[in-house]
C-alpha positions as CSV (number, residue, x, y, z in Angstrom):
1,M,-21.5,16.5,-2.5
2,T,-18.0,18.0,-2.7
3,V,-15.4,15.2,-2.5
4,R,-13.0,15.5,0.4
5,V,-10.1,12.9,0.6
6,R,-7.1,12.7,2.8
7,F,-3.6,11.2,3.1
8,A,-2.6,10.5,6.7
9,P,1.0,9.3,7.0
10,S,3.0,8.8,10.2
11,P,6.3,10.7,10.5
12,T,8.2,7.7,11.7
13,G,10.6,6.9,8.9
14,F,11.0,7.1,5.2
15,L,8.2,7.7,2.7
16,H,7.2,4.3,1.5
17,I,6.5,3.9,-2.2
18,G,3.1,2.3,-1.4
19,S,2.2,5.3,0.7
20,V,3.2,7.6,-2.1
21,R,0.9,5.7,-4.5
22,T,-2.0,6.0,-1.9
23,A,-1.4,9.8,-1.7
24,L,-1.3,10.0,-5.5
25,F,-4.7,8.2,-5.9
26,N,-6.3,10.4,-3.4
27,W,-4.8,13.5,-5.1
28,L,-6.0,12.3,-8.5
29,Y,-9.5,11.6,-7.3
30,A,-9.7,15.1,-5.7
31,R,-8.5,16.7,-8.9
32,H,-10.7,14.6,-11.1
33,T,-13.8,15.5,-9.1
34,G,-12.9,19.1,-8.3
35,G,-12.7,18.1,-4.6
36,T,-10.2,18.8,-1.8
37,F,-7.0,16.8,-1.0
38,I,-6.1,17.0,2.7
39,L,-2.8,16.1,4.3
40,R,-3.0,15.2,8.0
41,I,-0.1,13.9,10.1
42,E,-0.8,10.9,12.4
43,D,2.0,11.8,14.9
44,T,0.6,10.2,18.1
45,D,3.6,7.8,18.2
46,V,5.7,10.3,20.2
47,A,8.6,7.9,20.7
48,R,9.1,7.3,16.9
49,N,8.1,10.7,15.4
50,T,10.9,12.8,14.1
51,P,11.1,16.2,12.4
52,E,13.2,14.7,9.7
53,S,10.5,12.2,8.8
54,L,7.9,14.9,8.6
55,R,10.2,16.9,6.3
56,T,10.6,13.8,4.2
57,I,6.9,13.5,3.8
58,L,6.3,17.2,2.9
59,D,9.3,17.4,0.5
60,G,8.5,14.0,-1.1
61,L,4.9,15.0,-1.9
62,R,6.0,18.3,-3.3
63,W,8.7,16.7,-5.4
64,L,6.0,14.6,-7.0
65,G,3.8,17.7,-7.5
66,L,1.1,16.5,-5.1
67,E,0.3,19.8,-3.5
68,W,-2.3,19.5,-0.7
69,D,-5.3,21.9,-0.3
70,E,-5.4,21.7,3.5
71,G,-2.8,20.6,6.0
72,P,0.6,21.4,7.4
73,E,2.1,24.7,6.2
74,K,-1.2,25.6,4.6
75,G,-3.8,25.4,7.4
76,G,-7.5,25.1,6.6
77,P,-10.9,25.2,8.3
78,H,-10.7,21.8,10.0
79,G,-7.3,22.0,11.7
80,P,-5.1,21.4,13.4
81,Y,-3.7,18.9,11.0
82,F,-1.4,17.2,13.4
83,Q,-3.1,14.5,15.6
84,S,-0.8,15.5,18.5
85,Q,-2.5,18.8,18.6
86,R,-6.1,17.4,18.6
87,A,-6.3,15.8,22.1
88,A,-9.2,18.0,23.2
89,I,-11.2,16.9,20.2
90,Y,-10.6,13.2,20.9
91,R,-11.6,13.6,24.6
92,R,-14.9,15.0,23.5
93,Y,-15.7,12.0,21.4
94,V,-14.5,9.6,24.0
95,E,-16.9,11.1,26.5
96,Q,-19.7,10.8,24.0
97,L,-18.9,7.1,23.6
98,Q,-18.8,6.6,27.4
99,R,-22.2,8.4,27.9
100,S,-23.8,6.2,25.2
101,G,-22.5,3.0,26.7
102,H,-20.3,2.2,23.7
103,A,-17.1,2.6,25.7
104,Y,-16.1,1.2,29.1
105,E,-13.0,1.0,31.3
106,R,-11.1,-2.3,31.6
107,E,-7.6,-2.8,33.2
108,G,-7.0,1.0,33.2
109,A,-7.7,1.4,29.5
110,L,-10.8,2.4,27.6
111,W,-12.4,-0.2,25.4
112,F,-15.0,0.0,22.6
113,R,-18.0,-2.3,22.8
114,M,-17.9,-4.0,19.4
115,P,-21.1,-5.4,17.9
116,R,-21.2,-9.2,18.0
117,E,-22.7,-9.6,14.5
118,P,-20.4,-9.5,11.4
119,I,-20.0,-6.2,9.7
120,T,-20.0,-6.0,5.9
121,V,-17.8,-3.3,4.3
122,P,-19.3,-1.9,1.1
123,D,-16.0,-1.3,-0.6
124,L,-15.9,0.6,-4.0
125,V,-12.9,-1.5,-5.2
126,A,-13.2,-4.9,-3.5
127,G,-17.0,-5.0,-3.4
128,P,-19.0,-6.0,-0.3
129,V,-16.5,-7.6,2.1
130,T,-17.6,-9.5,5.2
131,R,-14.6,-10.3,7.3
132,Q,-14.9,-13.3,9.6
133,P,-13.5,-12.7,13.1
134,T,-10.5,-14.6,14.3
135,D,-11.0,-17.0,17.2
136,R,-9.7,-14.4,19.6
137,E,-12.0,-11.7,18.2
138,A,-15.0,-14.1,18.3
139,A,-14.4,-14.7,22.0
140,D,-13.8,-11.0,22.8
141,P,-14.4,-8.6,19.8
142,D,-14.0,-5.4,21.9
143,F,-10.9,-3.3,21.4
144,V,-8.9,-0.6,23.1
145,I,-9.6,3.0,22.0
146,V,-7.6,4.8,24.8
147,R,-4.5,3.2,26.3
148,R,-3.8,3.2,30.0
149,D,-1.5,6.2,29.6
150,G,-4.4,8.2,28.2
151,Q,-3.2,8.1,24.6
152,P,-5.9,7.5,22.0
153,V,-5.2,4.7,19.5
154,F,-5.3,4.7,15.7
155,H,-8.8,3.4,15.3
156,L,-10.4,6.1,17.3
157,V,-8.4,9.1,16.1
158,N,-8.7,8.0,12.5
159,V,-12.5,7.9,12.7
160,V,-12.7,11.2,14.7
161,D,-10.5,13.0,12.2
162,D,-12.5,11.7,9.3
163,I,-15.7,13.0,10.9
164,E,-14.2,16.4,11.9
165,M,-12.6,16.9,8.5
166,R,-15.7,16.0,6.6
167,I,-14.0,13.2,4.7
168,T,-16.3,11.7,2.0
169,H,-14.0,9.0,0.6
170,V,-11.3,7.0,2.3
171,I,-8.9,5.7,-0.4
172,R,-6.2,3.6,1.3
173,G,-4.2,0.4,1.0
174,E,-5.9,-3.0,1.1
175,D,-3.9,-3.8,4.2
176,H,-6.3,-1.5,6.1
177,L,-9.4,-3.5,5.0
178,S,-9.3,-5.6,8.2
179,N,-9.5,-2.4,10.3
180,T,-12.6,-1.1,8.5
181,P,-15.3,-3.0,10.3
182,K,-14.0,-1.5,13.6
183,H,-14.1,2.0,12.0
184,L,-17.6,1.5,10.6
185,A,-18.8,0.4,14.1
186,L,-17.3,3.6,15.6
187,F,-19.0,5.7,13.0
188,R,-22.3,4.1,13.8
189,A,-21.8,4.4,17.6
190,L,-21.1,8.1,17.1
191,G,-24.3,8.5,15.0
192,V,-22.4,9.5,11.8
193,T,-22.7,8.2,8.3
194,P,-19.3,6.8,7.4
195,P,-17.4,7.8,4.3
196,A,-17.2,5.6,1.2
197,Y,-14.3,3.3,1.3
198,A,-12.0,2.2,-1.5
199,H,-9.2,-0.1,-0.6
200,I,-6.6,-0.2,-3.3
201,P,-4.3,-3.1,-4.2
202,M,-0.9,-3.6,-2.6
203,I,2.3,-2.9,-4.4
204,L,4.6,-5.9,-4.4
205,N,8.2,-6.6,-5.5
206,A,8.6,-8.1,-9.0
207,D,8.9,-11.6,-7.4
208,G,5.6,-11.1,-5.5
209,S,7.2,-10.4,-2.1
210,K,6.1,-7.5,0.0
211,M,8.0,-4.2,-0.5
212,S,9.6,-3.5,2.8
213,K,12.5,-1.5,4.1
214,S,13.4,-4.4,6.3
215,D,13.7,-6.9,3.4
216,P,16.9,-8.9,3.9
217,D,17.8,-8.3,0.3
218,P,19.3,-4.7,0.2
219,S,18.4,-4.2,-3.4
220,K,14.7,-4.9,-2.6
221,A,14.7,-2.9,0.6
222,R,15.9,0.3,-1.1
223,L,13.1,0.0,-3.7
224,A,10.5,0.6,-0.9
225,S,11.6,4.2,-0.3
226,L,10.8,7.3,-2.5
227,A,14.2,8.7,-1.5
228,T,15.8,6.0,-3.6
229,Y,14.2,7.3,-6.8
230,I,15.1,10.9,-6.0
231,A,18.7,10.0,-5.3
232,D,19.0,7.8,-8.4
233,G,17.9,10.6,-10.7
234,F,14.4,9.6,-11.6
235,V,12.3,12.6,-12.6
236,P,9.1,13.3,-10.7
237,E,6.9,13.2,-13.9
238,A,8.1,9.6,-14.7
239,V,7.7,8.3,-11.1
240,R,4.2,9.8,-10.9
241,N,3.2,8.4,-14.3
242,Y,4.5,5.0,-13.4
243,L,2.7,4.9,-10.0
244,C,-0.5,5.9,-11.7
245,L,-0.4,2.6,-13.6
246,L,0.2,0.5,-10.5
247,G,-3.4,-0.6,-9.7
248,W,-5.2,1.6,-12.1
249,S,-5.9,1.1,-15.8
250,P,-6.9,3.7,-18.4
251,K,-8.5,0.8,-20.4
252,D,-6.1,1.1,-23.3
253,D,-2.4,0.4,-23.9
254,R,-1.2,3.9,-23.1
255,Q,1.9,4.0,-21.0
256,I,3.2,7.6,-21.2
257,M,0.4,10.0,-20.1
258,T,0.5,13.6,-19.0
259,I,-0.8,14.2,-15.6
260,E,-3.6,16.3,-17.1
261,E,-4.7,13.2,-19.1
262,V,-4.6,11.0,-16.0
263,I,-6.7,13.5,-14.0
264,E,-9.3,13.6,-16.7
265,R,-9.6,9.8,-16.9
266,F,-9.0,8.7,-13.3
267,D,-11.9,7.3,-11.4
268,L,-12.4,4.7,-8.6
269,P,-14.2,2.1,-10.7
270,Q,-11.0,1.7,-12.9
271,I,-8.9,0.7,-9.9
272,L,-7.9,-2.9,-10.3
273,R,-8.5,-5.6,-7.7
274,A,-5.2,-7.6,-8.1
275,N,-2.0,-6.5,-6.4
276,A,0.5,-4.6,-8.6
277,R,4.1,-5.7,-9.1
278,F,6.8,-3.0,-9.1
279,D,9.0,-3.3,-12.2
280,V,12.0,-1.0,-11.8
281,T,13.2,-1.8,-15.3
282,K,10.0,-0.5,-16.8
283,L,10.2,2.6,-14.6
284,T,13.8,3.2,-15.8
285,W,12.7,2.9,-19.4
286,M,9.9,5.4,-18.7
287,N,12.3,7.8,-17.1
288,G,14.5,7.7,-20.2
289,E,11.5,8.5,-22.3
290,Y,10.6,11.5,-20.1
291,L,14.2,12.8,-20.2
292,R,14.3,12.6,-24.0
293,A,11.0,14.4,-24.4
294,M,11.6,17.3,-22.0
295,S,13.1,20.6,-23.0
296,L,16.8,21.1,-22.7
297,E,16.2,23.8,-20.2
298,R,14.2,21.5,-17.9
299,F,16.8,18.8,-18.4
300,A,19.6,21.2,-17.3
301,E,17.6,22.2,-14.3
302,L,17.1,18.7,-13.1
303,A,20.7,17.7,-14.0
304,Q,22.5,20.3,-11.9
305,P,22.3,18.5,-8.5
306,F,23.9,15.4,-10.1
307,L,26.9,17.3,-11.7
308,P,30.2,18.0,-9.8
309,K,30.5,21.3,-11.7
310,P,28.5,23.3,-14.2
311,V,28.2,21.8,-17.7
312,P,27.4,23.8,-20.8
313,L,24.0,23.3,-22.4
314,S,25.7,22.2,-25.6
315,V,27.2,19.3,-23.8
316,L,24.0,18.4,-22.0
317,A,22.3,18.4,-25.3
318,L,24.6,15.6,-26.6
319,V,23.8,13.2,-23.7
320,K,20.1,14.1,-23.1
321,E,18.8,11.3,-25.3
322,K,21.3,8.8,-24.2
323,I,20.8,8.5,-20.4
324,K,18.0,6.9,-18.4
325,L,19.0,8.1,-15.0
326,L,20.3,11.5,-14.0
327,K,22.8,9.8,-11.6
328,D,24.6,8.5,-14.7
329,L,25.3,12.0,-15.9
330,P,28.8,12.4,-14.4
331,E,30.0,9.3,-16.3
332,W,28.4,10.6,-19.6
333,V,29.8,14.1,-19.4
334,G,33.1,13.5,-17.7
335,W,34.9,14.0,-21.0
336,A,33.7,17.6,-21.0
337,V,34.6,18.6,-17.5
338,T,37.8,16.6,-16.9
339,E,41.1,17.1,-18.7
340,E,42.9,14.1,-17.2
341,I,40.8,11.4,-19.0
342,E,41.0,8.0,-17.5
343,F,41.0,5.2,-20.1
344,D,38.4,2.5,-19.5
345,P,40.3,-0.8,-19.6
346,V,37.4,-2.5,-21.4
347,A,37.4,0.2,-24.0
348,V,41.2,-0.1,-24.4
349,E,41.0,-3.8,-24.8
350,K,38.3,-3.4,-27.5
351,V,40.2,-0.7,-29.4
352,G,43.7,-2.0,-28.9
353,R,46.9,-0.2,-28.0
354,G,50.6,0.0,-29.1
355,P,52.4,1.7,-32.1
356,A,49.5,1.0,-34.5
357,L,47.0,2.9,-32.3
358,A,49.5,5.8,-31.8
359,A,49.9,6.1,-35.6
360,K,46.1,6.3,-36.1
361,L,45.8,9.0,-33.4
362,E,48.7,11.0,-34.8
363,A,47.2,10.9,-38.3
364,L,43.9,12.1,-36.9
365,A,45.6,14.9,-35.1
366,S,47.3,16.0,-38.3
367,Q,44.0,15.9,-40.2
368,F,42.1,17.8,-37.6
369,A,44.8,20.4,-37.2
370,T,44.4,21.5,-40.8
371,T,40.6,21.4,-40.8
372,T,39.4,24.9,-41.7
373,E,36.0,24.7,-40.1
374,W,35.6,23.2,-36.7
375,S,32.0,21.8,-36.9
376,A,30.6,18.3,-36.5
377,V,29.9,18.1,-40.3
378,A,33.4,19.2,-41.2
379,L,35.0,16.9,-38.7
380,E,33.1,13.9,-40.0
381,D,34.1,14.7,-43.5
382,A,37.8,15.1,-42.4
383,L,37.8,11.7,-40.7
384,K,36.2,9.9,-43.6
385,R,38.6,11.5,-46.0
386,L,41.5,10.2,-43.9
387,A,40.0,6.7,-43.9
388,T,39.6,6.8,-47.6
389,Q,43.2,7.9,-48.1
390,R,44.3,5.0,-45.9
391,G,42.0,2.5,-47.6
392,V,40.2,1.5,-44.4
393,K,36.7,1.9,-43.1
394,P,35.9,5.0,-41.0
395,A,35.4,2.8,-37.9
396,E,39.2,2.3,-37.9
397,F,39.5,5.9,-36.8
398,I,36.2,6.5,-35.1
399,H,36.8,4.1,-32.2
400,P,40.4,5.2,-31.4
401,C,39.2,8.8,-31.6
402,R,36.4,8.3,-29.2
403,L,38.7,6.5,-26.8
404,A,41.3,9.3,-26.9
405,V,38.9,12.1,-26.3
406,S,36.5,10.5,-23.8
407,G,38.3,7.4,-22.4
408,R,35.3,5.2,-23.2
409,A,34.0,3.0,-26.0
410,I,30.5,4.4,-25.9
411,G,29.0,7.9,-25.5
412,P,27.5,10.8,-27.3
413,S,27.8,11.1,-31.1
414,L,31.5,11.5,-31.8
415,Y,31.5,14.5,-34.2
416,P,29.2,16.8,-32.1
417,M,31.4,15.8,-29.1
418,L,34.5,16.8,-30.9
419,E,32.9,20.1,-31.9
420,A,31.9,20.8,-28.3
421,L,35.4,20.1,-27.0
422,G,37.1,22.5,-29.4
423,R,40.2,22.1,-31.6
424,E,42.8,22.7,-28.9
425,R,41.4,20.2,-26.4
426,V,40.9,17.5,-29.0
427,L,44.4,17.8,-30.3
428,T,45.8,17.7,-26.8
429,R,43.9,14.6,-26.0
430,L,44.9,12.8,-29.2
431,A,48.5,13.5,-28.4
432,R,48.2,12.3,-24.8
433,A,46.4,9.1,-25.8
434,A,49.0,8.4,-28.4
435,K,51.7,8.7,-25.8
436,V,49.9,6.8,-23.0
437,L,48.4,4.0,-25.1
438,G,51.0,3.9,-27.8
439,Q,53.6,2.0,-25.8
């Protein structure tokens, strides 16, 4: 049997991080088994569908590297891959259900005749699950499959598409587990063996609350959208790696794993039963690890959208191992692209100001002006010689120098930063800082 899995989002808003993890697990299982990953768009909600939401889905999956084998912009043997274009297919199945007596009309809508006995879901993650009906369902378990306006509902189109697209495994969020008995009943009524189901755990906020764009806490609400991580400067490799570990365990303590390693090791029995909690601090740490490990060329490629103007590779190399989010780049490289340095008040308070500071900066300027070789090693030696001559520790000059050339108390290594700026710019900044802060 060739594995065929699908991700079936609705283009009605942003791409939820939980949906992204569902797409990832389907993609991983397809790649692990040599199967097919299908993207189909559940766009029957005409009032809420938007082209922008569809583009968000397509761009988001591609940003993560989750390329689909069949679906929009690719086609395939079982299209169309938009539910809005499959009305004729649904009508054919509805007529079959009516002929067999499994569907009937009530109040202008078409209803499915649900079996009265409980249905057990043989789930690959949760195990056998027998859902007890609610009081309303016990009194009337039948449900609508075609609305009065002729629009087929989710339960019907979901099952029909899985049949038509030859889906072998349905990997989806645990919140869909309550729908599965209805889907199994539809498969049986249509005389088709259902796919294997694997309902994966939910992703919750760190405090155990549901991740939702409508969360009253804005800081939590933004965590639910993949767009947040793209805008904040997370890299796709880190986000993908982190999401792999939410609900799946490689059975060791590994955290950083290449996607090739995950594909090799990923399998449905390793999916955990308990809900996962989203830890943005851990993801941020992981992102920093990926930034440090990647090539300078790859770092520069990812950095460009976050920079107000081009920055030399030599400067990016100085900050590559310091930052955790690409959105922080402007703050870390501002010293290299802006001549009118703004002095951070906290840094000024830490270093001090007045005639004593001005004297230190003027002494540094004199020392650097006569340095024969302008290199990090030579500049370090020059500063330390000055400190020795004055009978003080090098820190007495290091901190004022950093403040003068960058405006901050922290940043890249000082001497490589001075080398990257060049003699003229360093001397100009030392003079300016002495004048502005030496009062």
